[in-house]
N, C-alpha and C positions, 0 to 999 in steps of 0.2 A: 481529178480524172480518175485516177485508179478507185477511186469511191463509186465513180459512174460505170465503169466496167464491171465492178465487182457486182452492181445492181443489175445491170443487163445481165450479166450472167447466173446468174440466180433467176432473174426473169424468164431467163431462157429455159433454164434445168426446169424450173416449176412448171412452163409452158407444154413441155415436152411429155413429162408425165402426167398433166392435165389432159392432153391431145391423146396419147396413146397409152391409155388408161390399161388397154388389156394385156399389156404387157409387160407391168409392176407389179409387186404384192398389193392385195386389197388395204391393207394399214397401211401402206405409203403413199396410196394414191386416196384414201381418204384423209389423211397428213396435209398433203397438195392440197384439195378441196377444200380445206380448211383455211389453209393460205389465202387463195382466189377467193374464197368468199368473206374472209375477213381483211385483208390488205386492201383492197378499195376503200372500204367500210373504214378502216382507222385513216386512210388518206384524206377522205373527205372529212371526217372529225380536227383530223390536223389542220385542213383548209377554213374549215368553221371557226376555230380557234385562233387562226393567222387574220381573220376577216375583222376581229376585236382589235386587232392592232392597227392595222392598212386595209383601205377597200381594194379589193380587187382589181389590178391593172387591166387595162384595156385590152392589151396581147393576147393575155389569160383566158379572160371574156369571151374572145374572140374565139380562140382554142376550141375553149369547151363547148359553146355552140356549135361552129362550125363541124369540131368529128363528131359531136354528139348526132346532129344531123346526118352526116356523111356515112357513121357508121350505123346509127338506126337505119337508117335507107338502105344500106348492105344486108341486116336482117330483115326488116320486111320486105323489102323489094326483091332483096336477091334471094336469101334461103330459105324466106316462105312463100312470094307469090311466083317466086320466076324457078326455083329447081325445086319445092314440095308438091306443088300443086301445077304448075307447068301452067300457071294462069295467063300467061303474056308468052310472046319468043321475040329473041332480040339476037343479035350477033353477037361472034364471039369477043370482039373487045368491050363490048357494054356490060356483058354476062363476065365476061371476068374481073372488070371493075367492081362491080355488086357483089362478086364470092369476095374480092379480096379487104373488100370495106367489112364485110359480115364476118370476117377470118379478125380483123382489127379491133372488133370489138368483143373480144374476149369470152365468147360464149360454146368454145369448141367449132369440132370439125362441119364442115357444112353436110356432108352426107350421113353423119352423126346426127344432126341437127334435125335435118330433112326426115331421117328414120323414125328418130322418138315423135316428131308429129303427127307423121302419118299413121304411125302405132295409137297416137293419143286417140285420132279420128277414128279409129277402127275399134277403139273400147270407150268411148268419151265416156267418162263417170262412171265406168264398170269395172268390174275385176279386169285386170292386163291394163288398164290406164296409168301411163308413168306416173302422170303426178295429177291424180284423181284429187279433188278436194275432201273428196266422201271419205279420206284417210285424214284430215284434219287441213286447215287453213294454210301453216306453216308446211306440211310435207307438198301440197300443192306448190308452194311460193319455191322451194328451195329446197327442204328436206330431203325430197326425192330423189338429188342428186348423189345424198348420203347412201340410201336405201334402196337404190332401183338399180334395174341390171344393166351392162351395156349395151348400146343402139343396135337395134337387130338389123346390122345392114343388107346382112345377106334374103333377108323378105322383105323389108322394108327401101330399100337404098341398091338393092342392085343395078336397076337401070342408072342407078347415077354413076357407079362405078363403073361402066361401061362408056360413060363420058370421059376421052380424054383431058379435056380444059377441065371440069369439074374435078374429076380422079387428081390431075396435080395440083390443082389449088390446095384440095384436100388434103394431100399429102404433106403440102407445105404450110402449113397454116402457122404452123409455130413462127415462121418467117414473118409472114404477114403481123400476127399477134407483137412481136417485138418491134416490130418498124412502127404500128401504131402508137406504143408507145416513147420511141427513138426520135420522131419528126417533131414532136412537140418539144421535147426537152430542146433540139437542136435548133427551134424557132427562138425558145425562150428560157430555156435553162431550168432550173429545177422546179420554178414555179408551172411553167409551160405543162413540164412532167406530173405537176400534182394534177391542176386544173384540167390539162388536154386530156391526160392519162388517167391518173387513179378517179378523179372525179367526174369525169364523165363515166369511167367503164363501171362503175358503181351507181350513177343514177339511173345509166341506159339498162343496165341488168336487172334493177330492180322494177323498172317500168314496164319491162319485156316481163319478168318472173309475175308482174300484177295479171298478166294475160291470163295467166295457167290458174291464178289464185282469187284476185278481187272479179275478175269475168266470168268466173265459174258459182260467184256466191252472192255479189250484189251489182244489182243495173235491171233495165229491162228486158222482159223477152216476145219480142212482136211476133218471133215465130215458133209455134211449137214444135223445137226440137224432140230427139230422145235423149238430151241429157241437160244439164242445168248451165248452158252456155246463156251470159248475157250480155248484155248490150251498157258500157260504161263511157259515157264522154270524158270522163276526166282522165281515164285511161288511155283514151284514143287520141286527147292530145298530147299526152307524155308520150305517145308509140306510135305517131305519125299514121292513125287511121286501124291498129289492130284493134282497138279494145271496143270496136263494133263485132262483139264476136260472137253474138247469138247469130246477126248476119252472117256472120264466116262458115258457123256449123251448119247451119240452113242450105247453105252454097259454097261447099268448100274450094272449088275451081275458080271461083267469082274473082276476078282483076281488084274492083272497086268495094273494099268493104264498108264504106259508106255508099247508103242506097239515095240520098238525100242531101238538096242543098243544104241542111240542115245537121247532117253527118256529115262533119269534117274529116276529108282522109287525104292526109299529104303524100304518101303512096299513093295513091289513086292520082291526083293530080301529075305527080313525077310520072307515071305511068303513059297519063295523057299527052304529056310534054314530050317525051321521046317517042309516042305515035306521031306527035306532030310535025319531028324532026324526023319522020320516017327510019326509026332507029328502034321502034317495036312493032310487032303485027301480032296479030290472032290473038287479040283480046278476048278472052271469055266471059260473056255475061249470061245471065239467066232469063231464060224467055217471060214474059210480062205476065202470059198466063199460067209459069209455074210457080211465079211470085206470088200470086194473090192463090193458087191451089196452098202452097204450104204455110201459107198466115192460119188456115184453117184444117189441114189434113196431115196430121204426122206422120202418117204410113206414106207419105210420100215423100219421104228423106231421103236426100241424094246421099250415095254409095260414097267408100273411098275410091273404089274404081272410075265411078261417074268423073268425080275430083281429079282423077289424072288423064282421063280420055280425050284424044286430039278433037280438035274443032272448035267453033265460036261459042258455041250456047256451053253453062254450067249447070247445066240440069246431069 
């Protein structure tokens, strides 16, 4: 029992430093970042070692898959398409659930996440891009965490800071992050913590990071955007549709990144399901004529301002 209290206490302390990066010394913050980056990977390696002795228990596999999907949907549907690009609207309960699940994914505070992403769109693959692959694949994957500046919340996230629900969940990110580790432990003990916590975080984080790195280096470019964004079907499968990244950069506010039946987008299916339940509305989609024009005319690229403007169209 005392061991687990110590583990949770350390996790909470690390999370506090990770989340409130501006209020701690730079060296301490980078040290915590290193533990945050390496810790889940060490847990994953340990889980692989254990697999040589015993196959994963059904409850552990279920925890990994269910929490991977739920927290992944919190990132793709909540952090990204809902609050960053306002690609659809929903009620406070669903919005709060999306954001809490996103916090459990251990990718930082929602407003920081959104601010960094909007800055990426404003300077994609140019100077000022927080995670440009021009500076190397590792930099765009995760190196930028150690060398980049804090999220510019004032410039890119001011609208979100004025939303009471988003601001509350943003301030309590640590609570939800720790809860995402405690829940699998309460259900299945140490093995649940390992598979539903550390391994799940490692897999989901690196799948998400691959959107920034792999999807700006390898894949198809059906739209002639002013950056190196690419569609990668493997990343898309692992990230519930985020790998259709060239589509996304062509139409940032578009709620459905998969633009045909061949481009599987689990997040889009989730949004469609919410619409069917009448829990989501004002879903943004590009006009067909704009899609055709963007295939051949790079000067028609939508701006970040257009990506966050109200209305149904994603142009």
